[in-house]
N, C-alpha and C positions, 0 to 999 in steps of 0.2 A: 808107522801108522799115519795115514793121511785122512783129513776130513774134508768132505766137499762142502761148499757153501750151502747146499740144500739141507745138510744135517745140523747147521748152526742153530736154527730155532729150537730144535729138540735138545741140543746140548745146553743152550742157555736156560731152557726150562728146568733141566736136571740140576744145573748149578744153582738156580734160584731156589729150587726145592731143598737142595743140600744146605744152603745158607739159612733158609726158613727153619729147618729142623735144628740147626746148630744154635741159632739165636733163641729158639724156644727153650732149648736145653741149657744154654749158658747165657742168660740175659745180661750178665755183667760184662760180657765181651764186646766192648764198644768198637773194637777194630772190625770184628765180624759184622756187627750191626751196621757200621758205615758201609762196608762192602755190600751188604744186603740192600740197603737203601739205594746205593748206586746201581746195583743190578736191576732192581725194580724200575728205576727211572730209565735205564738204558733199554729195557725191554718193553717200555710203555705199558707196564702193568697197571691196571686200574686202581690198585690199592696203594700205589707208590706215594701218593700225596698224604694219605692217612698214616702210612708207616713213617714217612719222613717227619710229620708233625708229631707223632707219638715219640719218636726217637729224640727229637729236639726237646720236647717237654720233659722227658725222663732224664735227659743229660744236658741240663741247662748250661753247664760249664764247658761243654765240648764245642769248640768254635766250628769245626768241620761239619758236625751234624747240624748246627745252626745254619751254616751256609747251604747245606743240602736242602734244608727246609726252605730257605729263601729261593733256591733254584726251583723247587717244586711249586711254590706259590707263584713265582714269576712265570713259569711255563703255563700254568693254568689261568693266568691273569687274575688271580685271587687278591683280595685286599690283604694287607699286612705284610706284603713282600719286603718293603723297605724297612719295616720294624724288624723283621727276621734278619735282614742283612745287617742292620745296626747291631743286633745281638751277636752276630757272627764276628763282626769287626772288633767289638769290645771284649771278646773273650780271648784268652791266651791258652790254647791247648798245647801242651808239650809234645 
């Protein structure tokens, strides 16, 4: 099976929807949440910043989610980016 570049946006949307459903059903799955946040950012989804912030707030001990929140803030030139980076650096996620 081959995929043309023209089909990638639809495939990305399907993948985002799949992870959205999974995270809603299994909110404790931080691995899936991390992928979901990354997919939203990669597809320039308008809700990516809010989801990254919520994920970081709900998982304060997760360094990677803190870093993804930093990236989101940095990308949008929002205040608090350096504070988010500091939180990511000081965490130790196994």
